[in-house]
C-alpha positions in Angstrom: 26.0 116.8 99.7 27.2 116.1 103.1 30.2 113.8 103.4 29.5 111.0 105.9 33.0 109.6 106.4 33.0 108.5 110.0 35.2 106.6 112.5 34.3 102.9 112.7 34.1 102.7 116.5 30.9 104.7 116.8 29.1 102.6 114.2 30.3 99.4 115.6 29.4 100.1 119.2 25.9 100.7 118.2 25.9 97.6 115.9 27.0 95.4 118.7 24.3 96.9 121.0 21.6 96.4 118.4 23.0 93.0 117.3 23.7 93.6 113.6 27.0 93.7 111.8 28.3 96.4 109.5 29.6 94.9 106.2 33.3 95.6 105.5 34.1 95.2 101.8 37.6 95.2 100.4 38.0 97.4 97.3 40.8 97.8 94.8 39.3 100.0 92.1 36.4 102.2 91.1 34.2 99.5 89.8 34.2 97.5 93.1 33.6 100.7 95.1 30.7 101.8 92.9 29.1 98.4 93.1 29.4 98.3 96.9 28.1 101.8 97.3 25.1 101.1 95.0 24.1 98.2 97.3 24.6 100.2 100.5 22.6 103.2 99.2 19.8 101.1 97.9 19.4 99.2 101.2 20.3 102.2 103.4 23.1 100.4 105.2 26.2 101.8 106.8 29.3 100.4 105.1 33.0 100.0 105.7 35.2 100.4 102.7 38.5 98.5 103.2 41.8 98.8 101.4 44.7 96.5 102.2 48.4 97.4 101.9 48.2 95.5 98.6 45.3 97.6 97.3 47.2 100.8 98.3 50.3 99.5 96.4 48.1 98.7 93.4 45.9 101.8 93.2 47.7 104.4 95.2 46.5 105.8 98.6 45.6 109.2 97.2 43.4 107.7 94.5 41.7 105.5 97.0 41.1 108.3 99.5 39.7 110.6 96.8 37.3 107.9 95.5 36.0 107.1 98.9 35.5 110.7 99.8 33.3 111.0 96.7 31.5 107.8 97.7 30.9 109.3 101.1 28.9 112.1 99.6 25.9 109.9 100.1 23.0 109.3 102.6 24.7 106.4 104.4 27.6 106.5 106.9 30.9 105.3 105.3 34.1 104.3 107.0 37.4 104.2 105.2 39.4 101.4 106.8 42.9 100.1 106.3 42.8 96.3 106.5 45.7 94.1 107.8 48.1 97.0 108.2 51.5 95.7 109.2 53.8 98.7 108.3 53.5 101.4 110.9 54.7 104.1 108.5 51.9 103.2 106.1 49.3 103.1 108.9 50.4 106.6 110.1 50.3 107.9 106.6 46.8 106.5 106.1 45.5 108.3 109.2 47.0 111.6 108.0 45.5 111.0 104.5 42.0 110.7 105.9 41.3 107.1 106.8 38.8 106.9 109.7 39.8 103.4 110.8 42.9 101.3 110.7 43.9 97.8 111.6 47.3 97.1 113.0 47.9 93.4 112.3 50.6 92.3 114.8 49.3 88.8 114.9 52.5 87.3 113.7 54.5 89.1 116.4 55.3 88.0 120.0 52.6 89.0 122.4 54.5 91.8 124.1 55.7 93.3 120.8 52.1 93.2 119.4 50.9 95.0 122.5 53.6 97.7 122.2 53.0 98.4 118.6 49.2 98.4 118.9 49.4 100.9 121.7 51.5 103.1 119.5 48.9 103.0 116.7 46.2 103.7 119.3 48.1 106.8 120.5 48.4 108.1 116.9 44.7 107.3 116.2 43.5 109.4 119.1 45.0 112.5 117.5 43.0 111.9 114.3 39.8 110.6 115.9 40.5 107.3 114.1 39.5 103.8 115.1 41.9 101.0 115.7 41.3 97.3 115.1 43.7 94.8 116.4 44.3 91.0 116.3 45.9 88.1 118.1 46.9 85.0 116.4 46.5 84.4 112.6 43.5 83.5 110.4 44.2 80.7 107.9 44.2 81.3 104.2 45.4 84.2 102.0 46.0 87.7 103.4 46.9 89.8 100.3 50.0 87.9 98.9 50.9 85.9 102.0 49.6 82.3 102.7 48.8 81.5 106.3 48.7 77.8 106.9 46.1 76.0 109.0 48.7 75.0 111.6 49.7 78.6 112.0 46.2 79.8 112.8 45.5 79.5 116.5 41.9 80.2 117.7 41.5 83.2 120.0 42.0 82.5 123.7 39.2 84.4 125.6 41.2 85.5 128.6 44.2 86.5 126.5 41.9 88.5 124.3 40.5 90.4 127.3 44.0 91.1 128.6 45.2 92.3 125.2 42.2 94.7 124.6 42.7 96.2 128.1 46.4 96.7 127.7 46.3 98.2 124.2 43.1 100.3 124.3 42.1 99.1 120.8 38.6 100.0 119.7 37.7 96.7 118.0 39.1 93.2 118.2 39.4 90.6 115.4 38.6 87.1 116.7 39.8 83.8 115.3 36.9 81.3 115.7 37.3 79.2 112.6 36.9 81.5 109.5 39.5 81.4 106.8 40.7 83.7 104.0 40.2 82.8 100.4 37.9 80.7 98.3 39.2 77.2 99.3 38.4 77.5 103.0 37.5 74.1 104.2 38.0 70.4 103.1 35.6 69.2 100.4 34.5 66.3 102.6 34.5 66.2 106.4 36.9 68.3 108.5 36.0 71.3 110.6 37.1 74.8 111.3 36.1 74.6 114.9 37.9 71.6 116.1 35.4 68.8 115.5 32.1 70.8 116.0 30.8 69.9 112.5 31.8 70.5 108.9 32.4 74.2 108.2 30.9 75.5 111.5 32.4 78.3 113.5 33.3 77.9 117.2 30.4 79.8 118.5 30.9 78.5 122.1 34.4 80.1 122.1 32.9 83.3 120.8 30.4 83.4 123.6 33.2 83.2 126.1 35.0 86.1 124.3 31.8 88.1 124.3 31.5 88.0 128.1 35.1 89.1 128.6 35.7 91.6 125.8 33.5 94.7 125.8 34.6 96.3 122.5 33.0 95.3 119.2 34.3 92.1 117.7 35.4 91.6 114.1 35.2 88.5 111.9 37.7 88.1 109.1 37.7 85.6 106.3 33.9 85.4 106.3 33.1 85.2 102.6 30.5 82.5 101.9 31.4 81.8 98.3 27.9 82.1 96.9 26.7 79.1 94.9 25.4 81.2 91.9 28.7 83.1 91.7 30.7 79.9 91.9 28.6 78.3 89.2 29.0 81.2 86.9 32.7 81.4 87.5 33.0 77.7 86.8 31.1 78.0 83.6 33.6 80.6 82.4 36.6 78.6 83.5 37.4 79.6 87.1 37.2 76.0 88.3 35.8 76.8 91.8 34.0 73.5 92.4 35.9 72.9 95.7 35.2 76.4 97.0 33.5 76.2 100.4 32.7 79.2 102.5 31.4 80.3 105.9 27.8 79.4 106.5 25.2 82.2 106.7 23.7 80.6 109.8 27.0 80.8 111.6 27.4 84.4 110.7 24.0 85.2 112.1 24.9 83.4 115.3 28.2 85.3 115.6 26.3 88.6 115.3 24.2 87.6 118.2 27.4 87.3 120.3 29.4 90.5 119.9 30.5 90.4 116.2 29.7 93.9 114.8 32.0 94.0 111.7 32.3 91.2 109.1 34.9 91.4 106.3 34.1 90.4 102.8 36.6 90.2 100.0 36.6 86.8 98.2 33.0 86.9 97.3 33.5 90.2 95.5 36.5 88.9 93.7 34.6 85.9 92.5 31.7 88.1 91.3 34.1 90.5 89.6 36.0 87.6 87.8 32.8 85.8 86.8 31.3 89.0 85.4 34.4 89.8 83.3 34.5 86.2 82.0 30.8 86.5 81.1 31.3 89.7 79.2 34.3 88.5 77.3 32.5 85.3 76.3 29.2 86.9 75.4 30.5 90.2 73.9 33.6 89.1 71.9 33.5 92.1 69.6 33.0 94.7 72.3 36.1 96.8 73.0 34.5 99.3 75.3 35.8 98.6 78.9 32.7 100.2 80.4 30.5 97.6 78.7 32.9 94.8 79.7 32.7 95.9 83.3 28.9 96.0 83.5 28.2 92.3 84.3 30.9 92.4 87.0 29.5 95.5 88.7 25.9 94.0 88.6 27.1 90.7 90.2 29.2 92.5 92.9 26.3 94.7 93.8 24.0 91.7 94.2 26.7 90.0 96.4 26.9 93.1 98.5 23.1 93.4 98.9 22.9 89.8 100.0 25.6 90.3 102.6 23.9 93.5 103.9 20.6 91.5 104.4 22.3 88.6 106.1 24.2 90.9 108.5 21.0 92.8 109.5 22.4 96.2 108.5 19.6 97.0 106.0 17.9 100.2 107.1 20.4 101.0 109.8 22.0 104.0 108.0 
């Protein structure tokens, strides 16, 4: 079979033009990867497989690359992307190992240092025909093992974003318009991610301004919706996620209409995985076969992935 491991930039330019978003799923192991690929294959959707520095530390870069290369022997385009890369040596190693897209996350750095290091990553990426995603500011919530507090998360300034993209030459740009990492995104009552524009709503007006000034495809991080059925199942088996509140589907659909071509999903898969494992342990107490214990988790994760694909409009776009 033909390997369809491709750079993200080509997919995302077309996605922005056609006004759909390519789902970007974070994976840490074989079971998550197989669930995501089952969903993408069934719905004929292009897909971005993401691994964070934490996932690389956990599973090993060689294992992850090997698994995704097998997954790419499919009939849908697959991108292997490094998410929230902060270590330049690791980013360079990823390109050399076969990643077709990387993110340099210099959002915690001073502007000039962020520009300088992003340009270095872009220079390396051109040698490998690899895409580069970059970011300004920080998104609230949990990035791997690091908490980013609300007060540290500044929303993207449209003019600064345009200047940054022009100076760095990055292929895609991550915007901060009110999303947050993790399951406990927003207050249980009241409050807003968009500065008073309504509970849980994204700052679409800000996004419209960015869209006009920034020509490259835009990326939305922290966009898990925390599905009600997954939350309910997780709660039943002891996860206590009653306060989990995620990004609204209607906001994601609006964002896609205004330049967002890649949407990251991690938390929803984690919840589905955890709920499935808890279900198996509770319902199959005498089973010691890990393959059987993993089945409910894989089924739930595949359903989550299919739902995201349909919301993002990437079904049938492979």
